VOBA-1610 file (N, C-alpha, C; in pm, whole numbers, padded with zeros to 5 digits, always signed):
BEGIN
Met+00734+00923+01985Met+00712+00781+02012Met+00845+00708+02009Thr+00880+00639+02116Thr+01005+00566+02122Thr+00993+00435+02046Val+01087+00410+01959Val+01084+00288+01879Val+01138+00173+01960Pro+01060+00063+01979Pro+01108-00050+02058Pro+01209-00132+01982Glu+01274-00220+02056Glu+01374-00306+01993Glu+01314-00390+01882Ser+01188-00434+01901Ser+01126-00517+01798Ser+01109-00442+01668Ala+01089-00309+01676Ala+01076-00231+01554Ala+01212-00198+01495Arg+01313-00182+01584Arg+01447-00156+01532Arg+01501-00279+01461Arg+01469-00399+01515Arg+01513-00522+01452Arg+01405-00567+01353Arg+01402-00499+01236Arg+01297-00528+01142Arg+01307-00668+01083Glu+01419-00738+01108Glu+01427-00873+01055Glu+01328-00967+01124Val+01284-00933+01245Val+01191-01017+01317Val+01059-01020+01241Gly+01011-01139+01208Gly+00887-01152+01133Gly+00908-01146+00983Val+01028-01109+00938Val+01059-01105+00796Val+01146-01225+00764Pro+01115-01302+00659Pro+01184-01427+00633Pro+01324-01410+00578Gly+01415-01353+00658Gly+01554-01338+00617Gly+01567-01237+00506Pro+01686-01224+00447Pro+01705-01130+00338Pro+01612-01164+00223Ala+01542-01064+00172Ala+01444-01090+00066Ala+01515-01136-00059Pro+01476-01253-00117Pro+01537-01299-00241Pro+01503-01204-00353Gln+01593-01186-00446Gln+01574-01091-00553Gln+01528-01162-00680Ala+01423-01105-00741Ala+01377-01156-00869Ala+01453-01087-00981Glu+01466-01156-01095Glu+01534-01095-01207Glu+01451-00981-01261Gly+01515-00878-01308Gly+01445-00770-01377Gly+01440-00642-01297Asp+01350-00634-01197Asp+01330-00504-01132Asp+01379-00499-00989Gly+01446-00604-00941Gly+01501-00601-00806Gly+01399-00629-00698Ser+01275-00663-00735Ser+01173-00693-00634Ser+01191-00834-00582Pro+01156-00858-00453Pro+01167-00992-00399Pro+01065-01084-00462Asp+01097-01212-00471Asp+01006-01313-00522Asp+00945-01384-00403Pro+00824-01347-00361Pro+00768-01402-00239Pro+00738-01549-00247Ser+00715-01603-00367Ser+00676-01743-00378Ser+00786-01836-00331Arg+00913-01793-00331Arg+01023-01878-00289Arg+01019-01907-00139Asp+00953-01818-00063Asp+00954-01831+00082Asp+00818-01865+00142Met+00719-01892+00059Met+00584-01908+00110Met+00573-02019+00212Asp+00628-02136+00182Asp+00615-02247+00275Asp+00694-02220+00403Arg+00810-02158+00390Arg+00897-02140+00505Arg+00838-02044+00608Val+00766-01941+00562Val+00715-01842+00655Val+00573-01871+00700Gly+00511-01980+00647Gly+00377-02016+00692Gly+00270-01918+00651Val+00267-01879+00524Val+00167-01785+00475Val+00029-01850+00486Pro-00071-01780+00542Pro-00206-01836+00551Pro-00260-01872+00412Asp-00342-01975+00406Asp-00396-02019+00278Asp-00467-01908+00203Ser-00539-01822+00276Ser-00614-01716+00210Ser-00525-01613+00142Leu-00397-01609+00180Leu-00305-01509+00124Leu-00203-01569+00029Arg-00206-01701+00008Arg-00108-01763-00082Arg-00119-01715-00227Pro-00240-01702-00283Pro-00246-01647-00419Pro-00186-01507-00428Leu-00206-01426-00326Leu-00148-01292-00323Leu+00003-01299-00324Ala+00061-01379-00236Ala+00207-01390-00229Ala+00266-01438-00361Ala+00196-01530-00426Ala+00247-01584-00552Ala+00231-01487-00667Gly+00132-01397-00660Gly+00102-01311-00774Gly+00167-01175-00773Leu+00234-01138-00664Leu+00288-01002-00652Leu+00386-00967-00763Gly+00466-01063-00808Gly+00568-01032-00907Gly+00521-01039-01051Glu+00391-01058-01074Glu+00341-01077-01209Glu+00287-00946-01268Asp+00331-00914-01388Asp+00288-00790-01453Asp+00138-00785-01476Arg+00073-00901-01487Arg-00070-00904-01517Arg-00152-00833-01410Val-00099-00820-01289Val-00178-00760-01181Val-00176-00608-01186Leu-00093-00549-01270Leu-00079-00403-01276Leu-00177-00343-01376Ser-00252-00243-01333Ser-00340-00171-01423Ser-00256-00089-01521Glu-00320-00045-01629Glu-00248+00040-01725Glu-00198+00167-01658Ala-00279+00221-01566Ala-00239+00342-01494Ala-00112+00317-01413Phe-00104+00200-01350Phe+00016+00166-01270Phe+00136+00149-01363Arg+00116+00082-01477Arg+00228+00057-01568Arg+00291+00186-01617Thr+00211+00290-01636Thr+00268+00417-01683Thr+00354+00483-01577Arg+00339+00440-01450Arg+00417+00495-01340Arg+00532+00404-01300Arg+00543+00290-01365Arg+00644+00193-01324Arg+00785+00252-01335Phe+00865+00221-01236Phe+01000+00275-01226Phe+01098+00165-01267Gly+01167+00185-01379Gly+01256+00082-01431Gly+01384+00067-01349Pro+01448-00051-01355Pro+01572-00073-01278Pro+01684+00022-01318Glu+01682+00068-01443Glu+01787+00160-01488Glu+01772+00298-01425Glu+01654+00324-01365Glu+01629+00454-01304Glu+01658+00458-01155Ile+01686+00342-01096Ile+01713+00338-00953Ile+01832+00428-00921Gly+01816+00510-00819Gly+01922+00603-00781Gly+01907+00740-00843Thr+01807+00757-00931Thr+01790+00887-00996Thr+01687+00974-00924Ser+01621+00920-00823Ser+01528+01000-00743Ser+01523+00942-00602Arg+01457+01012-00512Arg+01448+00965-00374Arg+01355+00845-00364Glu+01385+00759-00268Glu+01304+00639-00247Glu+01209+00657-00129Ala+01092+00597-00141Ala+00997+00590-00032Ala+00936+00450-00032Ala+00869+00415+00078Ala+00807+00284+00088Ala+00676+00297+00165Val+00576+00220+00125Val+00451+00212+00199Val+00428+00067+00238Leu+00350+00047+00345Leu+00319-00087+00392Leu+00173-00120+00362Val+00153-00222+00277Val+00020-00274+00249Val-00001-00392+00342Leu-00072-00369+00451Leu-00086-00468+00558Leu-00223-00534+00551Leu-00222-00668+00548Leu-00346-00744+00546Leu-00352-00839+00664Thr-00473-00864+00710Thr-00495-00971+00807Thr-00522-01100+00729Ser-00531-01212+00800Ser-00564-01338+00736Ser-00713-01365+00755Gly-00757-01485+00723Gly-00897-01520+00740Gly-00971-01526+00607Glu-01100-01563+00615Glu-01180-01577+00494Glu-01199-01444+00422Asp-01206-01335+00498Asp-01223-01202+00439Asp-01118-01110+00499Pro-00995-01115+00447Pro-00886-01034+00504Pro-00921-00885+00505Glu-00864-00815+00602Glu-00878-00670+00608Glu-00750-00604+00559Val-00764-00490+00494Val-00651-00410+00448Val-00645-00284+00535Val-00526-00253+00584Val-00510-00135+00670Val-00478-00012+00585Leu-00562+00090+00599Leu-00541+00219+00535Leu-00541+00327+00642Ile-00490+00442+00609Ile-00495+00555+00701Ile-00549+00678+00629Glu-00610+00766+00707Glu-00643+00899+00658Glu-00539+00994+00713Arg-00467+01059+00627Arg-00362+01150+00672Arg-00423+01275+00736Ala-00354+01328+00835Ala-00404+01444+00908Ala-00423+01563+00814Ala-00525+01643+00842Ala-00559+01756+00755Ala-00454+01865+00757Ala-00372+01872+00863Ala-00275+01980+00875Ala-00140+01948+00812Leu-00122+01831+00757Leu+00007+01795+00698Leu+00038+01884+00578Arg+00167+01905+00557Arg+00210+01991+00445Arg+00189+01922+00311Lys+00202+01790+00308Lys+00184+01715+00184Lys+00083+01603+00206His+00002+01576+00104His-00095+01466+00104His-00196+01477+00218Ala-00222+01598+00263Ala-00314+01619+00375Ala-00452+01562+00343Gly-00509+01489+00439Gly-00643+01437+00428Gly-00663+01322+00333Gln-00558+01278+00265Gln-00574+01172+00167Gln-00575+01034+00234Ile-00640+00939+00167Ile-00644+00801+00214Ile-00524+00729+00153Ala-00446+00666+00238Ala-00318+00613+00193Ala-00280+00491+00277Phe-00160+00444+00254Phe-00100+00340+00336Phe+00004+00404+00428Pro+00032+00345+00543Pro+00144+00394+00623Pro+00272+00392+00539Gly+00353+00494+00552Gly+00477+00493+00474Gly+00546+00627+00476Gly+00664+00630+00414Gly+00742+00752+00409Gly+00876+00726+00343Ala+00967+00819+00358Ala+01097+00812+00291Ala+01183+00699+00345Val+01259+00637+00256Val+01358+00536+00295Val+01483+00609+00342Glu+01527+00577+00462Glu+01645+00642+00517Glu+01772+00571+00470Ala+01885+00639+00483Ala+02013+00583+00440Ala+02039+00450+00510Gly+02075+00349+00432Gly+02106+00218+00487Gly+01986+00128+00507Glu+01865+00178+00482Glu+01744+00098+00500Glu+01706+00027+00370Thr+01642-00089+00385Thr+01572-00149+00273Thr+01431-00091+00268Ala+01362-00115+00158Ala+01223-00070+00149Ala+01138-00136+00256Glu+01164-00265+00282Glu+01087-00336+00384Glu+01108-00274+00522Ala+01233-00244+00556Ala+01262-00185+00686Ala+01197-00047+00699Ala+01200+00031+00593Ala+01141+00165+00597Ala+00990+00157+00615Ala+00925+00067+00542Ala+00779+00053+00552Ala+00738+00013+00693Leu+00811-00080+00755Leu+00778-00124+00890Leu+00806-00015+00993Arg+00915+00058+00975Arg+00945+00169+01067Arg+00836+00275+01061Glu+00797+00311+00940Glu+00694+00413+00925Glu+00561+00367+00984Ala+00529+00239+00969Ala+00404+00186+01025Ala+00407+00191+01178Trp+00525+00167+01237Trp+00536+00181+01382Trp+00514+00327+01423Glu+00579+00418+01352Glu+00572+00559+01387Glu+00431+00616+01367Glu+00360+00569+01264Glu+00231+00629+01230Glu+00113+00563+01300Val+00119+00430+01321Val+00002+00363+01379Val+00038+00267+01494Gly+00168+00263+01533Gly+00208+00179+01645Gly+00211+00031+01614Leu+00233-00007+01489Leu+00238-00148+01451Leu+00369-00211+01497Asp+00359-00322+01571Asp+00477-00394+01619Asp+00531-00482+01505Ala+00650-00450+01458Ala+00709-00521+01345Ala+00730-00670+01373Ser+00743-00708+01499Ser+00767-00849+01530Ser+00644-00934+01502Gln+00529-00870+01481Gln+00405-00942+01453Gln+00373-00948+01303Val+00467-00903+01221Val+00441-00887+01078Val+00530-00979+00995Thr+00474-01038+00891Thr+00552-01117+00796Thr+00540-01054+00658Val+00652-01017+00599Val+00654-00957+00466Val+00636-01064+00360Leu+00545-01040+00267Leu+00521-01132+00157Leu+00600-01097+00032Gly+00627-00969+00011Gly+00698-00924-00108Gly+00663-00779-00136Arg+00684-00738-00259Arg+00647-00601-00296Arg+00611-00592-00443Leu+00536-00490-00475Leu+00502-00460-00613Leu+00617-00383-00677Pro+00619-00374-00810Pro+00722-00292-00874Pro+00715-00148-00826Ala+00830-00083-00818Ala+00834+00056-00775Ala+00762+00144-00877Ala+00700+00252-00826Ala+00628+00346-00914Ala+00676+00487-00886Arg+00679+00568-00990Arg+00721+00707-00974Arg+00602+00793-00937Ile+00626+00888-00847Ile+00523+00984-00805Ile+00574+01123-00842Pro+00533+01177-00957Pro+00588+01305-01004Pro+00567+01420-00906Val+00454+01421-00836Val+00424+01532-00746Val+00532+01548-00640Ser+00576+01434-00582Ser+00672+01438-00473Ser+00815+01406-00517Gln+00832+01367-00646Gln+00963+01332-00698Gln+01025+01212-00626Phe+00942+01119-00581Phe+00989+00994-00521Phe+00959+00878-00614His+01034+00768-00598His+00983+00642-00648His+00953+00556-00526Val+00835+00493-00530Val+00777+00433-00411Val+00763+00283-00426His+00807+00211-00323His+00793+00066-00315His+00671+00033-00230Ala+00582-00049-00281Ala+00468-00096-00202Ala+00504-00233-00145Val+00532-00237-00014Val+00569-00360+00055Val+00441-00425+00108Val+00419-00550+00072Val+00296-00619+00110Val+00328-00719+00222Ala+00246-00718+00327Ala+00275-00801+00444Ala+00144-00848+00508Trp+00154-00948+00594Trp+00035-00990+00669Trp+00063-00989+00818Trp-00047-00983+00891Trp-00044-00960+01036Trp-00167-01028+01093Ala-00154-01086+01210Ala-00266-01160+01269Ala-00382-01070+01307Gly-00359-00940+01313Gly-00467-00847+01343Gly-00492-00826+01491Ala-00404-00882+01575Ala-00421-00867+01720Ala-00373-00730+01764Gly-00441-00672+01861Gly-00399-00543+01913Gly-00458-00428+01835Glu-00449-00312+01894Glu-00507-00191+01836Glu-00401-00112+01762Leu-00438-00059+01648Leu-00352+00034+01576Leu-00395+00175+01613Val-00300+00253+01663Val-00333+00385+01719Val-00274+00494+01630Pro-00358+00585+01577Pro-00306+00691+01491Pro-00215+00787+01566Gln-00103+00822+01505Gln-00010+00918+01563Gln-00068+01058+01548Pro-00093+01130+01658Pro-00150+01264+01650Pro-00066+01356+01562Gly-00133+01433+01481Gly-00065+01527+01393Gly-00024+01468+01261Glu-00023+01334+01251Glu+00014+01269+01125Glu-00101+01190+01065Val-00176+01122+01150Val-00282+01032+01103Val-00413+01069+01171Ala-00516+01092+01091Ala-00647+01128+01146Ala-00723+01004+01194Gln-00714+00895+01118Gln-00780+00771+01158Gln-00717+00653+01087Val-00731+00536+01150Val-00686+00410+01092Val-00808+00334+01046Leu-00803+00283+00923Leu-00914+00209+00865Leu-00872+00064+00843Arg-00961-00028+00877Arg-00939-00170+00847Arg-01055-00212+00758Val-01027-00218+00627Val-01133-00237+00528Val-01131-00381+00477Pro-01242-00454+00491Pro-01246-00591+00441Pro-01228-00596+00290Val-01160-00700+00243Val-01144-00719+00099Val-01280-00723+00030Ser-01379-00786+00096Ser-01512-00796+00035Ser-01571-00659+00005Ala-01541-00559+00089Ala-01590-00423+00064Ala-01514-00357-00050Leu-01385-00383-00059Leu-01303-00322-00164Leu-01339-00375-00302Val-01374-00503-00311Val-01403-00562-00442Val-01549-00548-00482Ala-01635-00504-00390Ala-01777-00488-00423Ala-01792-00389-00539Pro-01857-00428-00647Pro-01867-00339-00764Pro-01923-00201-00731Arg-02013-00190-00634Arg-02072-00061-00599Arg-01968+00036-00542Asn-01857-00021-00489Asn-01753+00063-00428Asn-01638+00093-00522Arg-01649+00049-00646Arg-01541+00070-00742Arg-01584+00167-00850Ser-01490+00246-00895Ser-01515+00345-00999Ser-01383+00384-01062Ser-01389+00463-01165Ser-01270+00524-01224Ser-01276+00674-01203Trp-01161+00739-01203Trp-01155+00884-01187Trp-01073+00943-01301Arg-01097+01068-01327Arg-01019+01142-01428Arg-00982+01277-01367His-00853+01302-01359His-00806+01430-01303His-00793+01533-01414Ser-00792+01660-01377Ser-00784+01768-01475Ser-00655+01763-01557Ser-00553+01695-01506Ser-00427+01679-01580Ser-00441+01579-01694Gly-00554+01504-01694Gly-00573+01401-01797Gly-00550+01261-01745Arg-00488+01250-01628Arg-00462+01118-01572Arg-00592+01051-01529Thr-00596+00919-01544Thr-00711+00840-01499Thr-00660+00720-01421Gly-00751+00652-01354Gly-00713+00531-01281Gly-00831+00475-01204Pro-00808+00361-01137Pro-00914+00301-01057Pro-00930+00373-00924Gly-01051+00372-00870Gly-01077+00433-00740Gly-01165+00345-00655Phe-01167+00374-00524Phe-01244+00294-00428Phe-01316+00386-00331Ser-01442+00356-00304Ser-01516+00423-00198Ser-01511+00335-00074Val-01471+00393+00039Val-01463+00320+00166Val-01528+00404+00274Leu-01568+00338+00382Leu-01632+00408+00492Leu-01531+00438+00603Gly-01540+00559+00658Gly-01458+00597+00771Gly-01518+00546+00900Ala-01448+00573+01010Ala-01492+00524+01141Ala-01628+00579+01180Glu-01661+00699+01134Glu-01789+00761+01167Glu-01894+00738+01058Gly-01865+00649+00966Gly-01960+00620+00860Gly-01955+00715+00743Asp-01857+00808+00742Asp-01845+00901+00631Asp-01779+00832+00513Glu-01818+00871+00392Glu-01763+00808+00272Glu-01631+00873+00233Leu-01530+00791+00215Leu-01396+00835+00178Leu-01364+00781+00039Tyr-01270+00845-00028Tyr-01236+00801-00163Tyr-01086+00778-00175Val-01051+00661-00227Val-00910+00625-00249Val-00882+00636-00399Trp-00781+00715-00433Trp-00747+00732-00573Trp-00596+00746-00585Gly-00546+00772-00706Gly-00403+00792-00726Gly-00321+00669-00696Phe-00198+00690-00646Phe-00106+00579-00623Phe-00164+00474-00529Ser-00228+00517-00421Ser-00283+00421-00326Ser-00385+00331-00394Ala-00466+00387-00482Ala-00565+00306-00554Ala-00499+00214-00655Tyr-00391+00260-00721Tyr-00318+00171-00812Tyr-00271+00048-00735Val-00217+00072-00616Val-00164-00039-00536Val-00276-00131-00490Leu-00385-00075-00440Leu-00499-00157-00397Leu-00548-00245-00512Asp-00563-00184-00628Asp-00610-00258-00745Asp-00518-00375-00777Ala-00387-00351-00774Ala-00290-00457-00804Ala-00292-00567-00699Val-00305-00530-00571Val-00310-00629-00464Val-00434-00717-00478Leu-00547-00658-00509Leu-00670-00736-00527Leu-00658-00830-00646Glu-00594-00784-00753Glu-00571-00871-00868Glu-00478-00985-00832Ala-00369-00954-00764Ala-00273-01058-00726Ala-00336-01162-00634Gly-00424-01118-00546Gly-00489-01210-00453Gly-00606-01286-00512Ala-00635-01264-00640Ala-00747-01330-00709Ala-00881-01298-00644Trp-00894-01175-00592Trp-01017-01132-00527Trp-01105-01046-00616Thr-01052-00990-00722Thr-01125-00893-00802Thr-01252-00951-00862Leu-01361-00873-00855Leu-01487-00906-00920Leu-01506-00812-01039Pro-01588-00851-01136Pro-01615-00760-01248Pro-01676-00629-01196Trp-01631-00517-01250Trp-01686-00387-01212Trp-01688-00295-01333Glu-01765-00189-01325Glu-01786-00100-01438Glu-01674+00002-01448Arg-01573-00032-01527Arg-01454+00053-01538Arg-01483+00184-01612Thr-01591+00187-01687Thr-01625+00309-01761Thr-01707+00407-01677Arg-01735+00372-01550Arg-01809+00463-01462Arg-01709+00558-01394Phe-01705+00680-01441Phe-01611+00779-01387Phe-01682+00867-01284Val-01613+00895-01175Val-01667+00984-01072Val-01569+01099-01051Glu-01621+01207-00999Glu-01536+01322-00968Glu-01463+01296-00837Ile-01335+01325-00834Ile-01259+01310-00710Ile-01306+01417-00612Pro-01355+01379-00493Pro-01401+01479-00396Pro-01290+01579-00365Ser-01325+01706-00355Ser-01226+01812-00338Ser-01144+01795-00210Arg-01201+01732-00107Arg-01126+01716+00018Arg-01004+01626+00002Phe-01001+01548-00105Phe-00886+01459-00128Phe-00791+01515-00233Leu-00804+01644-00266Leu-00718+01709-00366Leu-00645+01829-00310Pro-00602+01829-00184Pro-00548+01953-00126Pro-00414+01998-00180Asp-00330+01904-00227Asp-00194+01948-00265Asp-00153+01893-00400Leu-00249+01853-00482Leu-00215+01793-00610Leu-00167+01899-00709Arg-00065+01865-00786Arg-00021+01947-00896Arg-00023+01861-01021Pro-00075+01911-01133Pro-00073+01831-01256Pro+00068+01789-01291Ser+00081+01664-01339Ser+00214+01612-01377Ser+00232+01614-01527
//
């Protein structure tokens, strides 16, 4: 897939150099909210991204401190939302034949290349994986970086919004399907659960429907991020955190205990 100029110029749609917040090097999205015209439905999200209160205990145990930057490889994922009364969150199902994370429900993303910011990497990967035009995207900020022991990366979750116009097309061989899941479905208590892996790790999980109506399960890092985004956006509803479910085997193809 040839990358267009709009994707190469990732500054388009991004409100200039991201301002840096004290502490972990994450941008402070609230400083730019008025300037970039954030939709009203997403203003609480933009304001809450930098707050520790939105992170689950599971996420906090994975948090990557500023003193650790440079000690492992960097990656970035794009948490893309539409606007409106019930925003949609874009997720992907990774292709079953991939060497890593095959078949898992995730966000578009990948390794940060030399000279790239996390924001630029997330937008580039979204173009490569689902054909998202970066010129139509506005970055709101990012969550604190988290370590992923399985892949030895620390990962930045870049949060952005998009008008939702146009089709997102899965890249053959990399993405099996693109999902646009309404926030209302993600926060519905019936779709929320906790999981416990054989390594002892636990965390929040989400049941979502695929394009063919099949039930998919979001867990691990992607679920940590979803949980934090819903908290930051003030969308979370009470749910039964003590209800543990077994992670379906189809979403465990390459996991190694950490």
